[in-house]
N, C-alpha and C positions, 0 to 999 in steps of 0.2 A: 494249736501247734506252736504259736508264738510264745505262749507262757512257758512251755517246756524248754525252750532254748535258753532262757535266762539263767537258771541255776547251774547249767552246764559250765558256765564260765568260771565258777568258783570251786569246781570239783578238784580234789587233790591230784588226780591223774594228769591234769593239765599243768603241772608244775613248770614254771618258767625256766628252771635250770636245764631241763631237757631241750628246750627250744633255743637256749642261748648259743650253743655252738653253730647252729645253722644261721641265726641272725647275725652273730658276730662275723662268721665266715663270709656271709653275703656282704656285710658292711666293709670288711677288710678288702676283699677283692674289688668291690665297687669303687672304693676310694683309690686303690692302686691303679685301677683302670682310668677313671675320670681325671684324677689329678695328674697321672702320668701323661695324659693327652693334653690337658689344658695348660699345664705349667709351662710348656715350651711352644705353645701354639703361636705366639707372636713371632718367634724366630722362624717357625715353619712357614707362615704366611709371607714373610719378607724374603726368605731364601729359596723356597721351593715354588711358591706361587708368584714370586717377583713383585709383590705389592710394595708400594711406598709405605714408609713408616707411619705417616699420618693416616692413610687408608687402613692399614692393618690395625693400628691402635684404636681407631674408631669402630672398626668391625668387632674387635675383641670387647670393647666397652658395650656395644649394643648386644653382643652375644651374651656377655655376663649379665647385663641388665635384664634381658629377656628371660634368661634362666631363673634369675631371682624373682622377677615380677610374676612369672608363671606359677610360683609357689602358692600365690593367693587362689588361683583357679584350682590348683591341685588340692589344696586344703578344703576348698568348698566342695569339690566333687567327692572327696574322701568322706567328709563328715555328713554329706547330704544324701549321696546316692550309692557310691561304690564300696565304701569301707576301706580301711587301710591296707588289708591284704591284697585286694584286687588292684588298688591304686599302685602299690609297690610292685606287683607282678607285671602290670602293663608298663610301668615306668622303667623297670629293669630291662625288659626286652627292647624297649625303645632306645635306651642308652647303648645296649649292645649293637643294635642296628646302626645307630649313628656313628659309633666308633669303627664299625666295619666299613662304612662309607669313607671315613677319613683314611683308614689304612689302605683302601684301594686307590685313593688319590695319590698316595706315595708309591705304591707298588706298580701301578700301571702307568706307563709313560704318557699315554694319550689323555690321561685325566689330569695332567698338570703341564704347564708350559716348560719349554726347554730351559736348562740351567743357564744363568748368566756367565759370561766370561770373567776371568779374574782381573783383567785390565781395568783401569779407572774409566776409560772411554768405551768400554764394551756395551753393546746394545742388549737390553733385556726385553724379551717378548712378554707382553701382558697375557694373563689367562683369557681364554676364549669364553664366550657366553655359556657354552655347554659345560666347560670345566668349572666355572663359577657356580652354575646351577647344581652340579653334582656335589660340590663342596657345601653349598648352602643347604642341600637336602640332608647331608650328614649333620650339620648344625641344628637343623630343625628337629631331627630325632633326638639329639642330645638335649635340646630345650625341653621337649616333652618328658624325657627321662628325669631331668633335674627338677622339673616342676612337680613331679610326683614323689620322688625319693626324698628330697630335702625336708618337706614339712611333715613327712609321715614316718621316717625310719626310727627316730628316737621314740616317738609315741607308740609305735607298734611293738618295739622291744619292751617298753614299760607295760604294755597291755598284757604281757605274758605272766605278770606277777600280781598277786592279790595284795593291794595296798593296805587292807584291813588286818593283815596278820604280820607278826614280827618277821617271820621268814620271808614273806613277800617283800617287805620294806628292805630287808637286807639284800634280797635278790635284785631289787631295782638299783640300789646303790652299787652293787657289784657290776650290774650291766652298764651303768654310766661310766664307771671306772674303766672297764674294758673297752667301752666305746671310744673314749678319748685316748686310751693307749693305742688302739688300732689306728685311730686317725693320725696320731703322731708318727707311728710306724710307717703308715702309707705315705705320709708327706716326706719322710726321710728317704725312703726308697725311691719315690717318684722324682724328687728333686736332685737326686744323685745318680743312681744306677740307670733309671729309664731315660732321664734327660741326657746323660752321657752317651748312651747307645744311640739316641736320636741325633745328637749333634755330631758325634765323632765316628760312629760306625755306619749306620744306615737308617734313614727315616722310615723305610718300609718295615724293617725289623722293629725299630723303636715304637712304631704305632701298632704293629701286629701283636706285640707283647701285651699292651694294655687291653687290646680287643679280646685276646684270649683270657685275660684275667677277668674281664667283665662277663665273659661266657661262664667262667667258673662261679662268678657271683650269682648268676641266674640259676645255675645248677644247685648251689647251696640253698638258695631261697626256696626253690620248689620241692626239694627233697624233704624239707621239714614240714610240708603242708599239713600232714595228719596230726602233728604235734601242736601246731599253733592254736592259740586262743584268738578267735576272730570276732570282734565286737561289731555288731550290726549298726549301721548308721541310724541316727535318731532324728534327722532333720536339721536344717540349717538354723543357727541362732540369728542369722541376718533377718529372718522373718519378724522376730520380736523387735529388732531395731526399727524396721520399717513401720511396724504398728505404733511404736512410740512417736515416730516422726509424724505419721498421718494423724494420730489422735491429738497431738499437741497443736498441729496446724488447724484442725477442725475447731479446737477450743481456744484459739489464740486471743479472742476478744474477751474471754472470761477473766475475772480477777481472782487471784489466789487468796485463800482464806488467811486470817491473821495467824492461826496456829496450824499450818499445813500438815505437820507431822502427825497431828491427832485427827484431822478431818479428811485427808486425802485417802483414796482407795489404796488399801495395803493388804494384798493377798499374796502369800508365798505358797507355791505348789509343793505338796509333800514329795513329789516325784523329781523335783529339780536337784541337780548335783551342785548348784551354785550356793555359795555362802550367803546368808541373809545380810543385806546391807542396810545401814542406817540412812535416814533422810539427811540430805545436805542442801544448803542454800545456793551452791554454785549452779550456774546454768538454770536459773529459775524458770525460764521459758518452757523447758522440757517437763517441769512439774505439772503444767497444765493438763498433760495427758492423763493425770490421775484425779482430776476434778470430777466428782460424781454429780451428774445432772439428772433431772426427772426422766429423761429419755433413756438413760443407762439402766440395763437390767443385770441382776446378779443371779448366778446359778445357785443351786442348793449346796454345792461344795464350796461356795464362796468366791468362785472365779467369775470373771466378766463374761457375759453372754456374747458380746461383740468386742473383741480385743482391738479392733480397728477404731473403736470409739473411746474405750476406757482401758487404761493400762495401770498396773500396780506400781507402787513406789519402787518395788524391787526391780521391775523392768526398766523404769526410768533411771535408777541409779546404775544399773548395768550399762546403759547407754552412756551415762556420764563417765564411767570408768574408762571407756574407750576414747571418748572425746577429750578427756584430760591428757591422755597419752600423746595425742597428735602433736602439740607444740614441742614436746621432748623428742618425738620421732623426727620432726623436721630438722632439729639441731643435728641429728645424726647424718642427714643427707650431705651436708658440707663436710663433715668429718671424714666420710668414706672416700672423698676425693683424694685425701692423703694416701690412703691404702691403695687406691687405683694407680697412683703414680709409682708406688713401690713394685707394682706388677707389670708396669709398661716401660716407663722411661728409665728406670734403674737398669733394666735389661739392656737398653741402648747405651747407657753409660758404660756398662760392663764390656760391651762389644768393642768400644773404643778406648779401653784401658788395658793395662798389662795383666792378663789373667793367668800367667805362669806361676806355678808354685814356687819356683826358684828362678833366678835370672839365667841359670845354666840349664834349666829344664825345658823340654819341648812339650810337656803335657800342659794343656790349658784347661782351666775349670770352665765348664759350660756356663754361658752368661746367665741362663735361667736358674742355675743351681745356687746362685748367691741368695736367692729368696729363702734358702734353708736357715740362714742366720736370723731372719725375722721370726721364723717358727721356733728356733732354738731359744731365742730371747724370751719368748712367751712361755715356752715349756719350762725353762729354768726358773722363771720368776714366779709362776703360779704356786708351786709347792712352798717356796720361800715365803711368799705373802700369806698363804693359808696357814702354815705351821708356825711362823715366827712373828710376822707383822700383825696379823689379826689378833692373836692373844695379847700382844703388847697394847694394841689399840683398845681392846676390850677393857683392860684395866683402867685406861684413861677415860674413855667415853662412856663406859658402863652399858654399851650397846652390844647386842648379840653378834652382829657382824663387824663390829669395830667402828665402821663408818657406814653411812647410808649408801644406797645404790646410786643416787644422784651425785653424791660426793665422789664416788668412784668414777663415774662418767666424767665429771669435771676435771679430775686429775688426768685422765686419759686425753682430754681435749687440750690441756696445757702442754702435755708431752708432745702432742701432734704438732703444735706450733714450733717447738724446738726441733722436731724431726725435719720439717721443711727448711728451717734456717740452716741446720747442719747440712742438709742435702744441697742447698744453694752454695754454701761455702766449699763443699767438696767438689762440686761441678766447676766452680771458678778455678780451683786448684788444678783439676784435670785439664781444663782448657788452657790454662797458662803454661803448664808443663808441656802440652802438645806444641805450643808455639816457641817455647824457650829451650827445649831439649830435643835431642834426636828422637824421631818417632820409631815405632817398631814394625812398620809396614803399613799396609792399607787394608782396611776392612771393606769387603766387596760392597759396592753401591753406597758406601757411607763416606769414609774419609780416612785420614791417617790415625793410627792407633797411638794414643798418648802413652808415654813411659811411666805415668803414674800407676802404681799398683792398684788393682781393683779391690784390694783389701780395704782401701780407704772408704769403700761403700758400706762396709760392715757397721760402723757406728750409726748411720742413718737407718739401716735395716733393723738394728737392735733396738733403737728408740721406737721405731714403728711397731715392733713386736711388743715392747713394753706398753705402749699406748693402747694397743689392741687388747692386751691382757686386762687393762682397766676398763676401757670403754665398751668393747664388744661383749665381754662376759657380763658386765654390768647391765647392758641392754637386754641380753638374753634373760637374766634374772628379773629385770624390771618388767618386761612384757609378760613373762610367765606369771608373776605375782599380781600384777595390776589388772590384767584381763580377767573377765569372769571365767569360772572353771570350764564351762562348756565351750569356750572359745580359745582354748590353749593351742589347738592346731593352727588357728588363725594367728595366734600370738607369734608362733614360729615363722609363719609366712610374712607377718608384719615386718620382722627383722630383715628378711630377704628382699621384701619390696623396697625397703629403705636403701639397701645395697643396689637394687636395680635402678632406682631413680638417680642415685649417686653416679652410677656408671654412665647413664645418659647425660647427666650434668657435666661429668668430666669430659665426655666426648664433645659436648657443645662448647665447653670452655676452650678445649684444645683447638676446635675449628675457628672460634672467634679470634683467639690469639694468633693462630696461623695466618689468618687473613689480615688482621689489623696491624701486624708487625712486619709484614712483607715489604722488603726493599728491592728485591729482584726475584726471579723465578727460583733461585736456589738459596736465598738468604732471608731468614726470618728467625724469630726466637726459637722455633721448633723445626729447624732445618734438618734435612736428611743427614747431613754431616754436622754432628754436634759442635765441631770446632768452628763452623761458620755461623752457628746459631747462638742464642743466649738462653740456654735452658735454666741457668741460675736465676735469671730474671723471672722466668715463669714460676720457679719454686718460691721466690719471694712473693709473687702475686698470690699463690696458694696460701702461703703463711699469713698474708694480710687477711684473706678471706676467713682463715681459721680464727684469727683474733676477733673478727666481727662475730663469727659463729659462737665463740666462747662467751662474749658479752650477751648475746641473745639467749644462750643456754642458762646463764646465771639468773637472768630475769625470769625465765620460765621455771627454773628450779625453785626460786623463792616463792613463786605463785602456786606451785603444784601442791595438791593435797593428796596424800597417799590413801589408797583404798582401805577402809576400815570394815569392821564387822559389827553386827548389831550387839553382840555380847560385849565387845570392847566399848561401844557407845554407852551401853547400860552401866558398865563399870565406871566410866568417866562421870556419868550423871550422879551415880551413887557417891562417888568421892567428893563431888562438888557440894552435895547436900551435907556431907559430914564435915566439910571444911570449916564452917563457922563455929563448930563445937571444939575445934582444936585450940589449946591455950596459946596465947601470944608469946613469942620468944623475943 
């Protein structure tokens, strides 16, 4: 029965084009729903649940971090037990349930505390334990949903096409194009229309709309069930990693041979989807897992009888691929702290700035909507870079991508430093204008609104988007190419895990700065009223951390060795043998 299932994946009737409308529809409505909910969540917690800005910011950081860190578990369950279809189905229902919980907290008055008064000395009632428990239940369901959807949605869409045919490869490219188009569309609508409804019309309606959109996402996903190609899980590659670790520890006292590439155990299974990797001298300790001893037995097919004692060079090199990535991944942790500030404290800056389109207008741009400029910067730059900059760089460097992936990351890290410096300068101006010019009223539970236009926040958001276009996209490509082929679901979760830890680090940094800079109950660098705080100093601190991170990244990038293939290694060896025969010039 198992043998009959395999060929069905490649039959023409399962063409991916038929499945694309359902997957793209699911993805569009899911992004409209989740982004529409999360984009303005900080304002919701501070205005409806009467949380302090520090509490709300830390809760958002922990929530985002848990969503991203959960992708590792989601990828593991998908590749090992459930498969991508079941994982996405369960996750979609969970996201819908979580958003329904949030919508109910806004619609039912007993599920949130009473609204604060508009006066500066008005008393704000904190949420009860039951109200917080109901809210956190909603967050819990959203975490489960994000943990399953984020690592699996792109891979499941690509599963619908046969990569071995020209039409299949074109279909995959088309799917990715549509995926990023719908992502951009969802971001635009969420950060403008939905955020405006939430902030200016009604939170109940503003959260009910994303909930309904998430319901449509579930409908689109399950309607296409009979069309989808569903690849069965083949087991976790983490087992192979554990085998290499155990075998290397067991043989830690053995000495490596003088020519290890010729004498170590080197068996490559014909059933593996991974590219054959050449032997490398980095992390020589792991190579001991491939030392053949008299106790080791080999099967007739050439594989080891006990892989917990003897591992092939291929297995060892696959472990090295992941180990090499870790130092680069760590550099990304500090980088994401910059993006975290663009999602949190920039919103608070906008709340205490002039958000009117014109000085005579009564319409105010929602504070969370300014994040659209970060997305626009990235969206505009990507085609310019791809169509104009890359061809120019190709002519200079003679490289297919123009510059290497690590060079792209480095450029993004440099831009991140300037992002925080510009952010600090703009905050200094906003604060000075608040003290030197007439203010525009009082923002509830915060302070006086500076007369500085919130449009001054656009440059720092544009720089953040430009930095993201370099670093984040380069990281996606880096993890995808440097991980073994059977770990590409984990490669996606690896990126999100970095974002998760960065969210926790950002929350920890904020708490430390809040406590160490406190001069009174209401005054510290990150005070509720930004006019009484020194947010610009905090931005300078983050910029200093980014400079240190850049130096660390440059050291790691110089040390890093890209993953090669056995064919490339054989070609290099052949060229070295031919080198002495070349005439001297």
